[in-house]
C-alpha positions in Angstrom: 16.9 66.5 17.1 13.4 68.4 17.1 10.5 67.6 15.1 11.3 70.1 12.6 14.6 68.5 11.7 12.9 65.2 11.4 10.5 66.7 9.0 13.2 68.3 7.0 15.2 65.1 6.7 12.4 63.0 6.0 11.0 65.5 3.1 14.5 65.6 1.6 14.5 61.7 1.5 11.1 61.5 -0.2 12.1 64.1 -2.7 15.2 62.3 -3.5 13.6 59.1 -3.8 10.9 60.5 -6.1 13.6 62.0 -8.5 15.5 58.7 -8.6 12.5 56.8 -9.5 11.1 58.8 -12.1 10.7 57.1 -15.6 13.4 57.8 -18.2 12.4 59.9 -21.0 11.0 58.5 -24.2 13.2 60.7 -26.6 13.5 59.0 -29.8 16.9 57.7 -30.6 18.5 58.4 -33.8 17.7 55.5 -36.4 20.9 54.0 -37.4 21.2 52.3 -40.9 22.0 48.6 -40.9 25.6 48.1 -42.0 26.5 45.3 -44.3 28.7 43.8 -41.7 25.5 43.3 -39.7 23.6 41.6 -42.5 26.0 38.8 -43.1 25.6 37.0 -39.6 21.7 37.0 -40.3 22.1 35.6 -43.7 24.7 33.1 -42.4 22.0 32.1 -39.5 19.5 31.8 -42.0 21.3 29.4 -44.3 22.5 27.6 -41.2 19.0 26.9 -40.0 18.0 25.7 -43.5 21.2 23.5 -43.4 19.9 21.9 -40.1 16.3 21.5 -41.4 17.5 19.5 -44.2 19.8 17.3 -42.1 17.0 16.7 -39.6 14.6 15.8 -42.4 17.0 13.2 -44.0 17.1 11.4 -40.6 13.5 10.7 -40.3 12.2 7.2 -40.4 9.6 6.2 -42.9 6.0 6.2 -41.5 5.0 2.8 -40.7 1.8 1.5 -42.1 -0.9 0.6 -39.6 -1.1 -3.1 -38.7 -3.8 -4.8 -36.9 -2.6 -5.8 -33.3 -2.2 -9.3 -32.7 -4.4 -9.5 -29.5 -7.3 -7.5 -28.2 -6.9 -6.6 -24.8 -10.6 -6.2 -24.2 -11.6 -9.6 -25.7 -11.1 -13.0 -24.6 -9.5 -15.4 -27.1 -11.8 -18.0 -28.4 -11.0 -21.2 -26.4 -9.2 -23.8 -27.9 -11.2 -27.2 -28.5 -10.7 -29.7 -25.5 -9.6 -33.0 -26.8 -12.3 -35.6 -26.1 -11.4 -37.9 -22.8 -11.0 -41.6 -23.5 -14.1 -43.4 -22.3 -13.6 -44.8 -19.1 -15.7 -46.7 -16.5 -19.2 -45.1 -16.1 -19.5 -42.7 -13.1 -21.3 -43.9 -10.3 -23.7 -41.9 -8.1 -22.4 -43.3 -5.0 -22.6 -41.1 -1.8 -19.7 -39.3 -0.8 -18.1 -38.9 2.5 -19.0 -35.6 4.1 -16.5 -32.8 4.0 -15.5 -31.4 7.3 -16.3 -27.6 6.8 -16.0 -26.6 10.5 -13.6 -23.7 11.5 -10.2 -24.8 12.7 -9.6 -24.9 16.5 -8.5 -21.6 18.1 -4.8 -22.1 19.4 -4.8 -22.0 23.3 -1.8 -22.7 25.5 -1.7 -23.2 29.1 0.3 -20.5 30.8 0.2 -21.5 34.2 -2.0 -23.1 37.0 -3.1 -21.3 40.5 -4.2 -23.3 43.5 -6.3 -22.0 46.4 -6.9 -24.2 49.7 -10.8 -23.4 50.4 -12.4 -25.5 53.4 -9.5 -28.0 53.3 -9.9 -28.8 49.6 -7.7 -27.4 46.6 -9.5 -25.4 44.0 -7.4 -24.9 41.1 -7.7 -22.1 38.3 -6.1 -22.6 34.9 -4.5 -19.5 33.1 -4.7 -19.9 29.2 -3.5 -17.7 26.5 -4.8 -17.3 23.2 -4.7 -14.6 20.4 -8.1 -13.4 21.9 -6.5 -12.7 25.2 -5.8 -14.5 28.6 -8.5 -16.5 30.3 -8.5 -17.4 34.0 -10.9 -20.7 33.9 -12.0 -23.2 36.5 -13.5 -26.7 35.7 -16.7 -26.8 33.7 -16.1 -23.3 32.2 -16.3 -22.6 28.5 -13.6 -20.7 26.5 -14.0 -19.2 23.0 -17.2 -21.0 22.5 -15.2 -24.0 21.3 -13.7 -25.5 24.3 -15.0 -26.6 27.8 -12.4 -27.1 30.8 -12.7 -30.8 31.7 -10.3 -31.2 34.3 -7.2 -29.1 35.9 -4.1 -30.8 37.4 -0.9 -29.3 38.7 0.6 -29.0 35.6 -1.8 -29.8 32.8 -5.5 -29.1 31.8 -7.8 -31.2 29.9 -10.0 -29.3 27.2 -13.0 -30.8 25.9 -14.1 -29.6 22.3 -17.7 -28.8 22.8 -18.7 -29.8 19.2 -17.5 -33.5 19.1 -16.6 -34.3 22.6 -12.9 -34.9 22.0 -10.5 -34.3 24.7 -7.4 -32.3 24.2 -4.7 -32.1 26.9 -2.5 -29.1 27.2 0.8 -29.2 29.5 2.5 -26.1 30.5 3.9 -24.0 27.5 2.4 -26.3 24.8 -0.1 -24.9 22.3 -3.1 -27.0 21.1 -2.5 -28.9 18.0 
C-alpha cells in the first residue's frame, strides 16, 4: 500500500466514527395521554405507602423521660466514712531497722576457666557470662561495677561484692543467687 491508500482508509475511518458518534436528534416525541390503566398502580402505590407508614408509626416505642444517671464518670463519689479503729497501745517512736534499697545483684555465671603457663606458674582467666555480655577476667579485676574477682580455681571462681565485702562462689554452669 502507498501513502495515498493509507490516507484514504484513515479518512474513511474518521468519517465513519464521526457519523456514528453524532448526538441523537432532539425531535419532540408525541405526547401520550395517560391511560386509566396506568393511574391505578400509582394510586395503589400511594395507598400502600400510607399503609406502611401507619404500620411503622404504630410500632414506635413511646419516648422515655430523661432520668439523671446513677453516677457521674467525671467526678469521684464522696468517700464513705471510715469506722474509727479501736484504741490500741500508743504508738512508739522507736527507730526502725534500715531498709535495704540496693539494686539487686546482676546475674553472672561461670562459663569456663582458661589456664596459661607463664614463667613456670599457672595464670587463670575466668570466662563469665551475664546479660550485659561475656567477660574475660583475672584475679583482682572488677566486673559490672558490682563484683571484684577474688580467686580463680580450676572449676570455680570467688566473686567479692564490692559494696559489703561478701563472697559468692561460682562453679561451672551455676548462676549467682
